[in-house]
C-alpha positions, 0 to 999 in steps of 0.5 A: 229194492225197497223193503218193507217192515214185517207186521208182527201177527197180533198174537204175538202182541198179546200181553201173557205172551211178553210176559212169558217171552221176558221171562224166559229171557230173564231165565236165560240171562240169568243161566248164562251169567251163571255159566260165566262165573264157573268158567271164570272161576275155574281158570282163576288161580288154578295152575295148568293141567300138565296133559298126561301122557302115561297111558301114550304108546307112540314115543312121538305122540308121549313126546308131544303130551309131555311139552304142550303147552309150551310155545312151540311151533311145529317144527321146534317141537319136530326139532325138539323130538329129534335131538332127543331121539338122536341122542338115545344110544 
């Protein structure tokens, strides 16, 4: 099956439309660059935030929040939780 190139409507080829399109693209690229620089600045030079587990009443959920970010698998998290739970009298 042969594809035919679609023609651009004549109104979209006008100079005012192209000028507006270029301005919109420039504005969008500036905003994207600004957002990218903000996101890089927010992560560089700042320590990782420890999840807050103060208000969590469920002991297992609290344990998971307190130990998040340690690189533990689900199985390791479960093992450590049961170790801690069984150690208490």
